[in-house]
Jmol script that loads the backbone (N, CA, C; Angstrom):
load data "model"
ATOM      1  N   MET A   1      49.808  39.415  70.326  1.00  0.00           N
ATOM      2  CA  MET A   1      50.193  38.519  70.187  1.00  0.00           C
ATOM      3  C   MET A   1      51.031  38.970  71.590  1.00  0.00           C
ATOM      4  N   LEU A   2      51.380  40.238  71.519  1.00  0.00           N
ATOM      5  CA  LEU A   2      51.805  40.383  72.767  1.00  0.00           C
ATOM      6  C   LEU A   2      51.164  40.875  74.204  1.00  0.00           C
ATOM      7  N   GLN A   3      49.592  40.826  73.497  1.00  0.00           N
ATOM      8  CA  GLN A   3      48.704  40.697  75.119  1.00  0.00           C
ATOM      9  C   GLN A   3      48.610  39.255  75.115  1.00  0.00           C
ATOM     10  N   ASP A   4      48.631  37.980  74.481  1.00  0.00           N
ATOM     11  CA  ASP A   4      49.128  36.867  74.955  1.00  0.00           C
ATOM     12  C   ASP A   4      50.451  36.741  75.474  1.00  0.00           C
ATOM     13  N   LEU A   5      50.978  36.995  75.222  1.00  0.00           N
ATOM     14  CA  LEU A   5      52.395  37.287  75.637  1.00  0.00           C
ATOM     15  C   LEU A   5      52.621  37.062  77.030  1.00  0.00           C
ATOM     16  N   MET A   6      51.894  38.468  77.312  1.00  0.00           N
ATOM     17  CA  MET A   6      52.053  39.128  78.581  1.00  0.00           C
ATOM     18  C   MET A   6      50.979  38.432  79.281  1.00  0.00           C
ATOM     19  N   SER A   7      50.034  37.822  78.936  1.00  0.00           N
ATOM     20  CA  SER A   7      49.048  37.213  79.884  1.00  0.00           C
ATOM     21  C   SER A   7      49.498  36.152  80.391  1.00  0.00           C
ATOM     22  N   ARG A   8      50.549  35.328  79.673  1.00  0.00           N
ATOM     23  CA  ARG A   8      50.923  33.959  79.932  1.00  0.00           C
ATOM     24  C   ARG A   8      51.952  34.151  80.840  1.00  0.00           C
ATOM     25  N   THR A   9      52.784  35.081  81.147  1.00  0.00           N
ATOM     26  CA  THR A   9      53.890  35.365  81.797  1.00  0.00           C
ATOM     27  C   THR A   9      53.582  36.121  82.810  1.00  0.00           C
ATOM     28  N   ARG A  10      52.277  36.414  83.381  1.00  0.00           N
ATOM     29  CA  ARG A  10      52.313  37.447  84.223  1.00  0.00           C
ATOM     30  C   ARG A  10      51.869  36.629  85.363  1.00  0.00           C
ATOM     31  N   VAL A  11      51.584  35.557  85.668  1.00  0.00           N
ATOM     32  CA  VAL A  11      51.084  34.711  86.234  1.00  0.00           C
ATOM     33  C   VAL A  11      52.647  34.073  87.409  1.00  0.00           C
ATOM     34  N   THR A  12      53.673  34.070  86.835  1.00  0.00           N
ATOM     35  CA  THR A  12      54.933  33.679  87.163  1.00  0.00           C
ATOM     36  C   THR A  12      55.937  34.236  86.960  1.00  0.00           C
ATOM     37  N   GLY A  13      56.086  34.963  85.983  1.00  0.00           N
ATOM     38  CA  GLY A  13      57.027  36.193  85.540  1.00  0.00           C
ATOM     39  C   GLY A  13      57.360  37.015  86.514  1.00  0.00           C
ATOM     40  N   SER A  14      58.557  37.456  87.124  1.00  0.00           N
ATOM     41  CA  SER A  14      58.648  38.024  88.172  1.00  0.00           C
ATOM     42  C   SER A  14      58.498  39.846  87.829  1.00  0.00           C
ATOM     43  N   ARG A  15      57.629  40.740  88.684  1.00  0.00           N
ATOM     44  CA  ARG A  15      57.951  42.314  88.292  1.00  0.00           C
ATOM     45  C   ARG A  15      59.088  42.731  87.494  1.00  0.00           C
ATOM     46  N   GLY A  16      60.419  42.299  88.237  1.00  0.00           N
ATOM     47  CA  GLY A  16      61.902  42.640  87.615  1.00  0.00           C
ATOM     48  C   GLY A  16      61.634  42.333  85.775  1.00  0.00           C
ATOM     49  N   MET A  17      60.951  40.971  85.475  1.00  0.00           N
ATOM     50  CA  MET A  17      60.859  40.346  84.312  1.00  0.00           C
ATOM     51  C   MET A  17      60.006  41.262  83.346  1.00  0.00           C
ATOM     52  N   HIS A  18      58.664  41.803  84.212  1.00  0.00           N
ATOM     53  CA  HIS A  18      57.806  42.099  83.768  1.00  0.00           C
ATOM     54  C   HIS A  18      58.415  44.009  83.207  1.00  0.00           C
ATOM     55  N   ARG A  19      59.164  44.349  83.969  1.00  0.00           N
ATOM     56  CA  ARG A  19      59.584  45.933  84.195  1.00  0.00           C
ATOM     57  C   ARG A  19      60.424  46.044  82.731  1.00  0.00           C
ATOM     58  N   ARG A  20      61.419  44.756  82.531  1.00  0.00           N
ATOM     59  CA  ARG A  20      62.573  45.335  81.751  1.00  0.00           C
ATOM     60  C   ARG A  20      61.696  45.105  80.355  1.00  0.00           C
ATOM     61  N   PHE A  21      60.843  43.949  80.229  1.00  0.00           N
ATOM     62  CA  PHE A  21      60.394  43.636  78.679  1.00  0.00           C
ATOM     63  C   PHE A  21      59.748  44.955  78.703  1.00  0.00           C
ATOM     64  N   ALA A  22      59.047  45.464  79.289  1.00  0.00           N
ATOM     65  CA  ALA A  22      58.372  46.949  79.376  1.00  0.00           C
ATOM     66  C   ALA A  22      59.273  48.155  78.449  1.00  0.00           C
ATOM     67  N   GLN A  23      60.443  48.136  79.543  1.00  0.00           N
ATOM     68  CA  GLN A  23      61.092  49.025  79.369  1.00  0.00           C
ATOM     69  C   GLN A  23      61.979  48.747  77.770  1.00  0.00           C
ATOM     70  N   SER A  24      62.013  47.546  77.281  1.00  0.00           N
ATOM     71  CA  SER A  24      62.436  47.030  76.444  1.00  0.00           C
ATOM     72  C   SER A  24      61.596  47.062  74.932  1.00  0.00           C
ATOM     73  N   PHE A  25      60.498  47.168  75.691  1.00  0.00           N
ATOM     74  CA  PHE A  25      58.957  47.550  74.034  1.00  0.00           C
ATOM     75  C   PHE A  25      59.117  48.511  74.360  1.00  0.00           C
ATOM     76  N   ASP A  26      59.224  49.440  74.936  1.00  0.00           N
ATOM     77  CA  ASP A  26      58.990  51.040  74.679  1.00  0.00           C
ATOM     78  C   ASP A  26      60.277  51.239  73.925  1.00  0.00           C
ATOM     79  N   ASP A  27      61.462  51.273  74.445  1.00  0.00           N
ATOM     80  CA  ASP A  27      62.470  51.643  73.714  1.00  0.00           C
ATOM     81  C   ASP A  27      62.543  50.879  72.171  1.00  0.00           C
ATOM     82  N   TRP A  28      62.310  49.917  72.596  1.00  0.00           N
ATOM     83  CA  TRP A  28      62.050  49.322  70.821  1.00  0.00           C
ATOM     84  C   TRP A  28      60.816  50.290  69.839  1.00  0.00           C
ATOM     85  N   VAL A  29      59.969  50.165  70.363  1.00  0.00           N
ATOM     86  CA  VAL A  29      58.613  51.285  69.571  1.00  0.00           C
ATOM     87  C   VAL A  29      59.136  52.571  69.527  1.00  0.00           C
ATOM     88  N   LEU A  30      59.805  53.440  70.311  1.00  0.00           N
ATOM     89  CA  LEU A  30      60.461  54.411  69.851  1.00  0.00           C
ATOM     90  C   LEU A  30      61.334  54.615  69.348  1.00  0.00           C
ATOM     91  N   ILE A  31      62.334  53.701  68.855  1.00  0.00           N
ATOM     92  CA  ILE A  31      63.320  53.808  67.963  1.00  0.00           C
ATOM     93  C   ILE A  31      63.180  52.863  67.047  1.00  0.00           C
ATOM     94  N   GLN A  32      61.866  52.237  66.541  1.00  0.00           N
ATOM     95  CA  GLN A  32      61.047  51.469  65.026  1.00  0.00           C
ATOM     96  C   GLN A  32      60.601  53.248  64.390  1.00  0.00           C
ATOM     97  N   VAL A  33      59.871  54.153  65.466  1.00  0.00           N
ATOM     98  CA  VAL A  33      59.739  55.493  64.810  1.00  0.00           C
ATOM     99  C   VAL A  33      60.802  56.642  64.070  1.00  0.00           C
ATOM    100  N   ALA A  34      61.569  56.583  65.303  1.00  0.00           N
ATOM    101  CA  ALA A  34      62.917  57.585  65.218  1.00  0.00           C
ATOM    102  C   ALA A  34      63.624  56.806  63.712  1.00  0.00           C
ATOM    103  N   GLN A  35      63.788  55.422  63.222  1.00  0.00           N
ATOM    104  CA  GLN A  35      64.622  55.270  62.279  1.00  0.00           C
ATOM    105  C   GLN A  35      63.364  55.505  61.096  1.00  0.00           C
ATOM    106  N   SER A  36      62.603  55.163  61.770  1.00  0.00           N
ATOM    107  CA  SER A  36      61.254  55.424  60.328  1.00  0.00           C
ATOM    108  C   SER A  36      61.001  56.886  59.971  1.00  0.00           C
ATOM    109  N   LYS A  37      61.652  57.866  60.764  1.00  0.00           N
ATOM    110  CA  LYS A  37      62.034  59.149  60.581  1.00  0.00           C
ATOM    111  C   LYS A  37      63.378  59.586  59.171  1.00  0.00           C
ATOM    112  N   GLN A  38      63.880  58.631  60.075  1.00  0.00           N
ATOM    113  CA  GLN A  38      65.862  58.523  59.616  1.00  0.00           C
ATOM    114  C   GLN A  38      65.471  58.382  58.134  1.00  0.00           C
ATOM    115  N   ARG A  39      64.699  57.415  57.723  1.00  0.00           N
ATOM    116  CA  ARG A  39      64.783  57.197  56.181  1.00  0.00           C
ATOM    117  C   ARG A  39      64.586  58.286  55.498  1.00  0.00           C
ATOM    118  N   THR A  40      63.779  58.728  55.970  1.00  0.00           N
ATOM    119  CA  THR A  40      63.316  59.903  54.886  1.00  0.00           C
ATOM    120  C   THR A  40      63.905  61.369  54.354  1.00  0.00           C
ATOM    121  N   VAL A  41      65.017  61.027  55.393  1.00  0.00           N
ATOM    122  CA  VAL A  41      66.395  61.903  55.557  1.00  0.00           C
ATOM    123  C   VAL A  41      67.707  61.184  54.339  1.00  0.00           C
ATOM    124  N   THR A  42      67.948  62.147  53.715  1.00  0.00           N
ATOM    125  CA  THR A  42      68.951  61.602  52.894  1.00  0.00           C
ATOM    126  C   THR A  42      70.600  61.509  53.479  1.00  0.00           C
ATOM    127  N   LYS A  43      70.681  62.097  54.657  1.00  0.00           N
ATOM    128  CA  LYS A  43      71.985  62.166  55.353  1.00  0.00           C
ATOM    129  C   LYS A  43      72.117  60.620  56.640  1.00  0.00           C
ATOM    130  N   LEU A  44      73.362  60.030  56.479  1.00  0.00           N
ATOM    131  CA  LEU A  44      73.372  58.892  57.227  1.00  0.00           C
ATOM    132  C   LEU A  44      73.812  59.073  58.350  1.00  0.00           C
ATOM    133  N   PRO A  45      73.404  58.719  59.663  1.00  0.00           N
ATOM    134  CA  PRO A  45      73.980  58.744  60.775  1.00  0.00           C
ATOM    135  C   PRO A  45      75.342  58.432  60.634  1.00  0.00           C
ATOM    136  N   THR A  46      75.886  58.460  62.104  1.00  0.00           N
ATOM    137  CA  THR A  46      77.329  58.501  62.411  1.00  0.00           C
ATOM    138  C   THR A  46      77.499  57.147  62.616  1.00  0.00           C
ATOM    139  N   LEU A  47      78.669  56.232  62.544  1.00  0.00           N
ATOM    140  CA  LEU A  47      78.624  54.818  62.868  1.00  0.00           C
ATOM    141  C   LEU A  47      78.087  54.830  64.341  1.00  0.00           C
ATOM    142  N   GLU A  48      78.732  55.988  65.133  1.00  0.00           N
ATOM    143  CA  GLU A  48      78.777  55.799  66.493  1.00  0.00           C
ATOM    144  C   GLU A  48      77.154  55.180  66.734  1.00  0.00           C
ATOM    145  N   ARG A  49      76.704  56.535  65.690  1.00  0.00           N
ATOM    146  CA  ARG A  49      74.678  56.436  66.532  1.00  0.00           C
ATOM    147  C   ARG A  49      74.086  55.224  66.019  1.00  0.00           C
ATOM    148  N   TYR A  50      74.225  54.872  64.559  1.00  0.00           N
ATOM    149  CA  TYR A  50      73.599  53.924  63.930  1.00  0.00           C
ATOM    150  C   TYR A  50      74.100  52.918  65.382  1.00  0.00           C
ATOM    151  N   LEU A  51      75.137  52.210  65.789  1.00  0.00           N
ATOM    152  CA  LEU A  51      75.412  51.009  66.341  1.00  0.00           C
ATOM    153  C   LEU A  51      74.354  51.173  67.630  1.00  0.00           C
ATOM    154  N   ILE A  52      74.170  52.586  68.465  1.00  0.00           N
ATOM    155  CA  ILE A  52      73.567  53.049  69.387  1.00  0.00           C
ATOM    156  C   ILE A  52      72.187  52.490  68.974  1.00  0.00           C
ATOM    157  N   ASP A  53      71.627  53.269  67.835  1.00  0.00           N
ATOM    158  CA  ASP A  53      70.275  52.757  67.300  1.00  0.00           C
ATOM    159  C   ASP A  53      69.966  51.354  66.893  1.00  0.00           C
ATOM    160  N   ARG A  54      70.836  50.507  66.574  1.00  0.00           N
ATOM    161  CA  ARG A  54      70.937  49.531  65.531  1.00  0.00           C
ATOM    162  C   ARG A  54      70.483  48.692  67.143  1.00  0.00           C
ATOM    163  N   ARG A  55      71.009  48.716  67.995  1.00  0.00           N
ATOM    164  CA  ARG A  55      71.123  47.608  69.537  1.00  0.00           C
ATOM    165  C   ARG A  55      69.530  47.396  69.969  1.00  0.00           C
ATOM    166  N   ARG A  56      69.376  49.434  69.970  1.00  0.00           N
ATOM    167  CA  ARG A  56      67.878  49.196  70.479  1.00  0.00           C
ATOM    168  C   ARG A  56      66.806  48.813  69.225  1.00  0.00           C
ATOM    169  N   ALA A  57      66.962  48.867  67.861  1.00  0.00           N
ATOM    170  CA  ALA A  57      66.208  48.394  66.961  1.00  0.00           C
ATOM    171  C   ALA A  57      65.958  47.126  67.325  1.00  0.00           C
ATOM    172  N   PHE A  58      66.999  46.276  67.245  1.00  0.00           N
ATOM    173  CA  PHE A  58      66.866  44.690  67.593  1.00  0.00           C
ATOM    174  C   PHE A  58      66.065  44.428  68.310  1.00  0.00           C
ATOM    175  N   GLY A  59      65.526  44.767  69.487  1.00  0.00           N
ATOM    176  CA  GLY A  59      64.783  44.157  70.026  1.00  0.00           C
ATOM    177  C   GLY A  59      65.164  43.172  70.966  1.00  0.00           C
ATOM    178  N   ILE A  60      66.674  42.876  71.154  1.00  0.00           N
ATOM    179  CA  ILE A  60      67.065  41.634  71.603  1.00  0.00           C
ATOM    180  C   ILE A  60      67.088  41.996  73.418  1.00  0.00           C
ATOM    181  N   GLY A  61      66.760  43.228  74.070  1.00  0.00           N
ATOM    182  CA  GLY A  61      66.367  43.245  75.728  1.00  0.00           C
ATOM    183  C   GLY A  61      64.814  42.755  75.583  1.00  0.00           C
ATOM    184  N   LEU A  62      63.997  42.699  74.575  1.00  0.00           N
ATOM    185  CA  LEU A  62      62.693  41.710  74.731  1.00  0.00           C
ATOM    186  C   LEU A  62      63.212  40.070  74.666  1.00  0.00           C
ATOM    187  N   PHE A  63      64.092  39.719  73.874  1.00  0.00           N
ATOM    188  CA  PHE A  63      64.393  38.530  74.214  1.00  0.00           C
ATOM    189  C   PHE A  63      64.911  38.162  75.275  1.00  0.00           C
ATOM    190  N   CYS A  64      66.179  38.857  75.911  1.00  0.00           N
ATOM    191  CA  CYS A  64      66.569  38.545  77.295  1.00  0.00           C
ATOM    192  C   CYS A  64      65.518  38.667  78.073  1.00  0.00           C
ATOM    193  N   ALA A  65      64.655  39.215  78.399  1.00  0.00           N
ATOM    194  CA  ALA A  65      63.577  39.337  79.477  1.00  0.00           C
ATOM    195  C   ALA A  65      62.729  38.117  79.335  1.00  0.00           C
ATOM    196  N   ILE A  66      62.375  37.464  78.541  1.00  0.00           N
ATOM    197  CA  ILE A  66      61.628  36.580  78.198  1.00  0.00           C
ATOM    198  C   ILE A  66      62.353  34.738  78.399  1.00  0.00           C
ATOM    199  N   THR A  67      64.078  35.301  78.167  1.00  0.00           N
ATOM    200  CA  THR A  67      64.798  34.043  78.453  1.00  0.00           C
ATOM    201  C   THR A  67      64.138  34.134  79.962  1.00  0.00           C
ATOM    202  N   GLU A  68      64.626  35.284  80.353  1.00  0.00           N
ATOM    203  CA  GLU A  68      64.836  35.450  82.210  1.00  0.00           C
ATOM    204  C   GLU A  68      63.701  34.200  82.747  1.00  0.00           C
ATOM    205  N   PHE A  69      62.389  34.906  82.268  1.00  0.00           N
ATOM    206  CA  PHE A  69      61.187  34.139  82.363  1.00  0.00           C
ATOM    207  C   PHE A  69      60.924  32.191  81.782  1.00  0.00           C
ATOM    208  N   SER A  70      61.665  31.872  80.874  1.00  0.00           N
ATOM    209  CA  SER A  70      61.847  30.731  80.154  1.00  0.00           C
ATOM    210  C   SER A  70      62.553  29.773  81.400  1.00  0.00           C
ATOM    211  N   VAL A  71      63.704  30.152  81.797  1.00  0.00           N
ATOM    212  CA  VAL A  71      64.368  29.100  82.426  1.00  0.00           C
ATOM    213  C   VAL A  71      64.134  29.498  84.158  1.00  0.00           C
ATOM    214  N   ASP A  72      62.896  30.375  84.077  1.00  0.00           N
ATOM    215  CA  ASP A  72      62.451  30.739  85.153  1.00  0.00           C
ATOM    216  C   ASP A  72      63.053  31.323  86.454  1.00  0.00           C
ATOM    217  N   ILE A  73      64.287  32.573  86.389  1.00  0.00           N
ATOM    218  CA  ILE A  73      65.194  33.147  87.185  1.00  0.00           C
ATOM    219  C   ILE A  73      64.154  34.230  87.540  1.00  0.00           C
ATOM    220  N   ASP A  74      64.544  35.263  88.618  1.00  0.00           N
ATOM    221  CA  ASP A  74      63.993  36.354  88.922  1.00  0.00           C
ATOM    222  C   ASP A  74      65.282  36.855  89.663  1.00  0.00           C
ATOM    223  N   LEU A  75      66.128  37.503  88.263  1.00  0.00           N
ATOM    224  CA  LEU A  75      67.218  38.192  88.987  1.00  0.00           C
ATOM    225  C   LEU A  75      67.031  39.667  89.594  1.00  0.00           C
ATOM    226  N   PRO A  76      67.381  40.307  90.428  1.00  0.00           N
ATOM    227  CA  PRO A  76      67.406  41.342  90.772  1.00  0.00           C
ATOM    228  C   PRO A  76      67.922  42.508  89.757  1.00  0.00           C
ATOM    229  N   ASP A  77      67.243  44.104  89.995  1.00  0.00           N
ATOM    230  CA  ASP A  77      67.500  44.899  88.777  1.00  0.00           C
ATOM    231  C   ASP A  77      69.083  45.143  88.976  1.00  0.00           C
ATOM    232  N   PHE A  78      69.963  44.953  90.112  1.00  0.00           N
ATOM    233  CA  PHE A  78      71.166  45.436  90.264  1.00  0.00           C
ATOM    234  C   PHE A  78      72.158  44.878  89.418  1.00  0.00           C
ATOM    235  N   ILE A  79      71.632  43.434  89.140  1.00  0.00           N
ATOM    236  CA  ILE A  79      72.666  42.430  88.092  1.00  0.00           C
ATOM    237  C   ILE A  79      72.775  43.361  87.050  1.00  0.00           C
ATOM    238  N   PHE A  80      71.435  43.868  86.210  1.00  0.00           N
ATOM    239  CA  PHE A  80      71.802  44.312  85.043  1.00  0.00           C
ATOM    240  C   PHE A  80      72.390  45.734  84.894  1.00  0.00           C
ATOM    241  N   LYS A  81      72.750  46.147  86.133  1.00  0.00           N
ATOM    242  CA  LYS A  81      72.872  47.602  85.954  1.00  0.00           C
ATOM    243  C   LYS A  81      74.710  47.624  86.629  1.00  0.00           C
ATOM    244  N   GLY A  82      75.619  46.729  86.954  1.00  0.00           N
ATOM    245  CA  GLY A  82      77.018  45.862  87.111  1.00  0.00           C
ATOM    246  C   GLY A  82      77.223  45.995  85.746  1.00  0.00           C
ATOM    247  N   PRO A  83      78.598  46.583  85.766  1.00  0.00           N
ATOM    248  CA  PRO A  83      79.279  46.559  84.428  1.00  0.00           C
ATOM    249  C   PRO A  83      79.798  45.022  83.606  1.00  0.00           C
ATOM    250  N   ALA A  84      79.858  44.333  83.945  1.00  0.00           N
ATOM    251  CA  ALA A  84      79.770  43.075  83.837  1.00  0.00           C
ATOM    252  C   ALA A  84      78.753  42.363  82.880  1.00  0.00           C
ATOM    253  N   VAL A  85      77.709  42.101  83.628  1.00  0.00           N
ATOM    254  CA  VAL A  85      76.480  42.226  82.862  1.00  0.00           C
ATOM    255  C   VAL A  85      76.192  43.105  81.694  1.00  0.00           C
ATOM    256  N   ARG A  86      76.452  44.125  82.044  1.00  0.00           N
ATOM    257  CA  ARG A  86      75.997  45.120  80.325  1.00  0.00           C
ATOM    258  C   ARG A  86      77.012  45.269  79.726  1.00  0.00           C
ATOM    259  N   GLU A  87      78.436  45.010  79.858  1.00  0.00           N
ATOM    260  CA  GLU A  87      79.502  44.831  79.058  1.00  0.00           C
ATOM    261  C   GLU A  87      78.955  43.141  77.921  1.00  0.00           C
ATOM    262  N   MET A  88      78.110  41.901  78.528  1.00  0.00           N
ATOM    263  CA  MET A  88      77.978  41.360  78.278  1.00  0.00           C
ATOM    264  C   MET A  88      76.472  41.141  77.262  1.00  0.00           C
ATOM    265  N   THR A  89      75.671  41.877  77.566  1.00  0.00           N
ATOM    266  CA  THR A  89      74.435  42.225  77.195  1.00  0.00           C
ATOM    267  C   THR A  89      75.133  43.251  75.875  1.00  0.00           C
ATOM    268  N   GLU A  90      75.911  43.984  75.813  1.00  0.00           N
ATOM    269  CA  GLU A  90      76.461  44.916  74.779  1.00  0.00           C
ATOM    270  C   GLU A  90      76.625  44.220  73.786  1.00  0.00           C
ATOM    271  N   ALA A  91      77.540  43.091  74.307  1.00  0.00           N
ATOM    272  CA  ALA A  91      78.389  42.104  73.555  1.00  0.00           C
ATOM    273  C   ALA A  91      77.547  41.253  72.576  1.00  0.00           C
ATOM    274  N   LEU A  92      76.995  40.644  73.281  1.00  0.00           N
ATOM    275  CA  LEU A  92      75.510  39.959  72.677  1.00  0.00           C
ATOM    276  C   LEU A  92      74.320  40.825  71.700  1.00  0.00           C
ATOM    277  N   PHE A  93      74.005  42.146  71.250  1.00  0.00           N
ATOM    278  CA  PHE A  93      73.496  42.887  71.083  1.00  0.00           C
ATOM    279  C   PHE A  93      74.253  42.795  69.837  1.00  0.00           C
ATOM    280  N   ASP A  94      75.432  43.008  69.908  1.00  0.00           N
ATOM    281  CA  ASP A  94      76.177  43.371  68.838  1.00  0.00           C
ATOM    282  C   ASP A  94      76.595  42.295  68.415  1.00  0.00           C
ATOM    283  N   MET A  95      76.681  41.202  68.604  1.00  0.00           N
ATOM    284  CA  MET A  95      77.177  39.760  67.314  1.00  0.00           C
ATOM    285  C   MET A  95      75.718  39.194  67.271  1.00  0.00           C
ATOM    286  N   THR A  96      74.311  39.756  67.078  1.00  0.00           N
ATOM    287  CA  THR A  96      73.290  38.985  67.194  1.00  0.00           C
ATOM    288  C   THR A  96      73.112  39.975  65.681  1.00  0.00           C
ATOM    289  N   VAL A  97      73.359  41.246  66.136  1.00  0.00           N
ATOM    290  CA  VAL A  97      72.778  42.658  65.268  1.00  0.00           C
ATOM    291  C   VAL A  97      73.550  42.402  64.118  1.00  0.00           C
ATOM    292  N   TRP A  98      75.106  42.458  64.124  1.00  0.00           N
ATOM    293  CA  TRP A  98      75.843  42.471  63.183  1.00  0.00           C
ATOM    294  C   TRP A  98      75.992  40.985  62.069  1.00  0.00           C
ATOM    295  N   ALA A  99      75.612  39.915  62.938  1.00  0.00           N
ATOM    296  CA  ALA A  99      74.993  39.064  61.914  1.00  0.00           C
ATOM    297  C   ALA A  99      74.168  38.644  61.009  1.00  0.00           C
ATOM    298  N   ASN A 100      73.004  39.655  61.790  1.00  0.00           N
ATOM    299  CA  ASN A 100      71.718  39.751  61.056  1.00  0.00           C
ATOM    300  C   ASN A 100      72.128  40.590  59.845  1.00  0.00           C
ATOM    301  N   ASP A 101      72.914  41.797  60.196  1.00  0.00           N
ATOM    302  CA  ASP A 101      73.367  42.636  59.305  1.00  0.00           C
ATOM    303  C   ASP A 101      74.048  42.028  57.758  1.00  0.00           C
ATOM    304  N   LEU A 102      74.964  41.568  58.188  1.00  0.00           N
ATOM    305  CA  LEU A 102      75.694  40.940  57.825  1.00  0.00           C
ATOM    306  C   LEU A 102      75.310  39.894  56.392  1.00  0.00           C
ATOM    307  N   CYS A 103      74.361  39.345  56.909  1.00  0.00           N
ATOM    308  CA  CYS A 103      73.450  37.799  55.955  1.00  0.00           C
ATOM    309  C   CYS A 103      72.196  38.895  55.302  1.00  0.00           C
ATOM    310  N   SER A 104      72.217  39.871  55.524  1.00  0.00           N
ATOM    311  CA  SER A 104      70.796  40.569  55.299  1.00  0.00           C
ATOM    312  C   SER A 104      71.482  41.896  54.184  1.00  0.00           C
ATOM    313  N   PHE A 105      72.400  42.086  54.159  1.00  0.00           N
ATOM    314  CA  PHE A 105      72.913  43.322  53.160  1.00  0.00           C
ATOM    315  C   PHE A 105      72.841  43.513  52.476  1.00  0.00           C
ATOM    316  N   ASN A 106      72.624  42.176  51.482  1.00  0.00           N
ATOM    317  CA  ASN A 106      72.991  42.541  50.052  1.00  0.00           C
ATOM    318  C   ASN A 106      71.383  42.679  49.372  1.00  0.00           C
ATOM    319  N   LYS A 107      70.502  41.733  50.214  1.00  0.00           N
ATOM    320  CA  LYS A 107      69.068  42.137  50.075  1.00  0.00           C
ATOM    321  C   LYS A 107      68.774  43.682  50.639  1.00  0.00           C
ATOM    322  N   GLU A 108      69.514  43.921  51.340  1.00  0.00           N
ATOM    323  CA  GLU A 108      68.563  45.165  52.126  1.00  0.00           C
ATOM    324  C   GLU A 108      69.576  46.455  50.581  1.00  0.00           C
ATOM    325  N   GLN A 109      70.483  46.202  50.284  1.00  0.00           N
ATOM    326  CA  GLN A 109      70.957  47.094  49.756  1.00  0.00           C
ATOM    327  C   GLN A 109      70.053  47.299  48.527  1.00  0.00           C
ATOM    328  N   ALA A 110      69.804  45.982  47.817  1.00  0.00           N
ATOM    329  CA  ALA A 110      68.987  45.896  46.658  1.00  0.00           C
ATOM    330  C   ALA A 110      67.569  46.839  46.758  1.00  0.00           C
ATOM    331  N   GLN A 111      67.323  46.738  48.046  1.00  0.00           N
ATOM    332  CA  GLN A 111      65.830  47.273  48.035  1.00  0.00           C
ATOM    333  C   GLN A 111      66.326  48.364  48.633  1.00  0.00           C
ATOM    334  N   GLY A 112      67.195  49.405  48.710  1.00  0.00           N
ATOM    335  CA  GLY A 112      67.663  50.925  48.954  1.00  0.00           C
ATOM    336  C   GLY A 112      67.640  50.885  50.473  1.00  0.00           C
ATOM    337  N   ASP A 113      67.175  49.793  51.488  1.00  0.00           N
ATOM    338  CA  ASP A 113      67.661  50.005  52.559  1.00  0.00           C
ATOM    339  C   ASP A 113      68.700  49.682  53.351  1.00  0.00           C
ATOM    340  N   TYR A 114      69.346  50.641  53.497  1.00  0.00           N
ATOM    341  CA  TYR A 114      70.717  50.775  53.778  1.00  0.00           C
ATOM    342  C   TYR A 114      71.503  51.552  54.346  1.00  0.00           C
TER     343      TYR A 114
END
end "model"
wireframe off; spacefill off
backbone 0.3
color backbone group
């Protein structure tokens, strides 16, 4: 599926979009491994650590990169490094993650995965 997605976007997607997608994918894979290890430890992470990791684990960066492609824009890297865009992106991550967590909490708690 990932290979199909990349082959579809390779022709018309910008280098920046592909780089952001690849970085987001790498980050997502690494945090999945880290969270898998965390589940084997009985000590819960701090709230601050949880929030940082949860943002990474949800994969929103992947969707941001694909959205850039889908609306056919090529944003330069410096746009994503500016404080306004970073704060808006973090707010987007938080709104999405918290909405998901609130909706799935009962199920995850029942499974012992919280």
